[in-house]
Phi, psi and omega in degrees: 000125181279152172212157186235140182273180183296332179269016174070029180261133186272144179217162183237141179224153176087171179225115184245157180293317184194183185291329178294324173302321179295316178300313184299314182292321176303314180296323180293317180292326177295320179290335177272007183059033180263341173224153182275170182293321180292327176288326174297319180292326179287324174298318182293319178297320177296317179293322179301320179293321178291333180279354179098020174100357180229136182266125169274167179298148183283167185286163170299167180293142182296339179288345182277357176286142188295325188285352179278319182050053182272153176280145185244163178288156178300138180088345179272149179277127178278134179238151180223093185259136170283174179297322181287322176295322178298311177305314182298317180291328174295327180278354182290120188255142180233330185281155172277152174230160181263131174236171176250125175258130178241107184274173183294337180280357177095004184274143179238132179202162184270146177226148179269121184255114180269197184233157174220118186053038179083008178231154183294136181260088181279332193289336178293345183253358183238128180294129179274148178302130188281334182215167186283149175280164185294343184236012182238156185256352184206162174295127184297150178277159179297128186246153174222138172228164183257137174254111180273112183230149175279118185210183176278354186272099182276142178061029176228137178244156180261126182260135178241123178259130178199168180258121181281083183232188185237185180293348178289339185250311187230164182278145179297130175269091187295321181294313181291327176302316182290322185289321188255002174062042179202160181282114179236135182240136178088196184282161180226139183238129185243133175224169173256144180229135181235140177265143181233159172279100184230148184294342169237125181313138176206166174228137179250125173271132182237172187291152180217114189262168176296326174301315176299318183297314176301320182294325184264340188235333179272132180285142183281141176294142175291140178293132178287127181276128182285122178266122182275151183285137182294150184282146173283164187300315183295321179295316182297314179300318179294316181294319177301319177297318178292325177293312179297321176296322178293315178300317178295321177295323181289323178295320183295321178294320184290328184267001186292328185264005182283157180223159181286148180293143179272140179258127178270137182275135181273144177289133176256140179289143177292159181285155180279147178264178181300315180298317178299320181295324179291317176299324175301315181296314178301321179299317179290326178293326182289329182282344184272128176278122176265122180295140183255124181281134184258000000 
């Protein structure tokens, strides 16, 4: 259950079975005058965003679960729902959602998908195989697979509904076959599917528009590179002169603070006097061996 602090920071409290349970408890709190109408509306908007943009019916009252065994007011009907029954009523769908239909002719357009007994009615938008195939005994059931693509839609998969049949029944859908790298015949219906943290695993189908289809499947056109007109000879000479002048000015500014290197004078030894030369000569004579005659 989302709640907001005074500085408009959202926090979550409680532990619920699913988002429908949050809506049901928020409605209960509103009827008990524990939250205001504006807070209820804010909770509904928050849950709607978490549900992918569409609100499903809220869950039954938590007192209807069998493990509560609560006493009821006189005149009210006692219910005893198991966890699975409670989950089934939460998954009962009423609202329409938008899907994308891709027919065999390659045309793409949006369709409104309604419900039948609480479940999505996909078959009314997809052409069913008109006759049996040569090796099957019955018309194949409507099948769905997921297309995992890198996109901005986090935690959402694109679901593809189609009939797994052959060319004997339906026309080859070349566009869908190229997109999903498999042979697909007949119409294709595209929806988004989101997984939720629920006490019983579930998947929720949400709307998928033609704009979403173009963003995820159609390649973006490459930007056209503007080709500049080649320079005339006079323009080239003028541009070259300006570049050389600019470089010369830069070199002049860069070398304006430079200085010539300084040369240091080396120390000279004083000249030898007579005594030093005599001592040097005696030293050399002592190193020379003089042969002695025998």
